ZAMARGU-4260 file (C-alpha; in steps of 0.2 Angstrom, whole numbers, plus 5000, padded with zeros to 4 digits):
<rodrens>
0) 4499/5133/4745 | 4508/5150/4742 | 4507/5147/4723 | 4488/5143/4724 | 4485/5159/4734
5) 4496/5169/4721 | 4486/5162/4707 | 4470/5167/4715 | 4476/5185/4717 | 4482/5185/4699
10) 4465/5179/4691 | 4455/5190/4703 | 4440/5185/4714 | 4427/5192/4703 | 4433/5181/4689
15) 4430/5165/4699 | 4412/5167/4702 | 4399/5158/4691 | 4405/5145/4679 | 4395/5129/4675
20) 4391/5116/4688 | 4386/5097/4688 | 4385/5085/4702 | 4390/5066/4700 | 4385/5050/4709
25) 4404/5046/4711 | 4418/5046/4724 | 4429/5061/4725 | 4445/5052/4721 | 4437/5045/4704
30) 4431/5063/4699 | 4448/5070/4703 | 4457/5058/4693 | 4445/5059/4678 | 4445/5078/4679
35) 4464/5078/4677 | 4463/5067/4662 | 4449/5077/4654 | 4460/5093/4655 | 4475/5084/4646
40) 4485/5090/4637 | 4485/5107/4647 | 4499/5111/4658 | 4493/5114/4676 | 4497/5130/4686
45) 4491/5123/4702 | 4483/5107/4708 | 4477/5105/4726 | 4467/5088/4729 | 4464/5092/4747
50) 4455/5108/4743 | 4448/5102/4726 | 4456/5115/4715 | 4464/5112/4698 | 4470/5127/4687
55) 4478/5127/4670 | 4492/5138/4664 | 4487/5153/4654 | 4485/5149/4635 | 4489/5165/4625
60) 4483/5170/4608 | 4478/5185/4598 | 4460/5192/4597 | 4455/5202/4582 | 4445/5218/4587
65) 4440/5233/4578 | 4437/5250/4586 | 4433/5268/4583 | 4422/5276/4570 | 4434/5271/4556
70) 4434/5252/4561 | 4452/5252/4564 | 4459/5235/4568 | 4467/5234/4585 | 4480/5221/4590
75) 4474/5213/4606 | 4482/5198/4615 | 4471/5187/4625 | 4474/5173/4637 | 4463/5160/4645
80) 4464/5147/4659 | 4452/5134/4666 | 4449/5133/4684 | 4440/5117/4691 | 4433/5116/4708
85) 4428/5100/4716 | 4417/5098/4732 | 4412/5083/4742 | 4393/5081/4745 | 4390/5066/4755
90) 4392/5052/4742 | 4392/5064/4727 | 4405/5076/4720 | 4401/5093/4713 | 4411/5099/4698
95) 4412/5118/4694 | 4421/5123/4678 | 4426/5142/4676 | 4434/5149/4660 | 4445/5164/4665
100) 4449/5176/4651 | 4459/5192/4650 | 4465/5203/4636 | 4477/5218/4634 | 4480/5229/4619
105) 4497/5229/4612 | 4499/5248/4610 | 4494/5263/4620 | 4491/5265/4638 | 4479/5250/4638
110) 4494/5239/4635 | 4501/5241/4652 | 4489/5228/4661 | 4478/5213/4658 | 4459/5216/4660
115) 4446/5203/4664 | 4433/5199/4650 | 4418/5188/4651 | 4421/5170/4651 | 4415/5159/4636
120) 4400/5148/4641 | 4404/5137/4626 | 4422/5133/4633 | 4415/5129/4650 | 4401/5118/4643
125) 4414/5109/4632 | 4425/5106/4647 | 4411/5100/4658 | 4406/5088/4644 | 4423/5081/4643
130) 4423/5077/4661 | 4405/5070/4660 | 4411/5058/4646 | 4426/5052/4656 | 4415/5049/4672
135) 4401/5040/4662 | 4415/5028/4656 | 4418/5025/4675 | 4400/5022/4678 | 4397/5039/4686
140) 4381/5048/4682 | 4375/5066/4685 | 4362/5068/4698
</rodrens>
């Protein structure tokens, strides 16, 4: 539990708003199992079935950006994580997928901390589609 609270603090509350949501005519346990499988081969930073939360470890890479009037190329490191929240709703289960992204520059004063950048709706949709496909194979459909 302490690890999950720490991860919430690291990602920031503002970054956990939004995302893409779908609700399925399916039991909570089935949705939980298939969501874990859909996230493979990611490494999990936190999983809490009781509270319906799955969070992947950060994946890091480089983002190519230009800045300034001369179009100078900046070296920017980017990391992203997927957070999935499940919520029981009578005989249905709601799935929310949130793509958390952060960047930091590798030089200058901006290199000292990660900053939140907008999530990618494409990544959220792609992940929700993977979950949807797995649930469809189990006979679960969206509402």
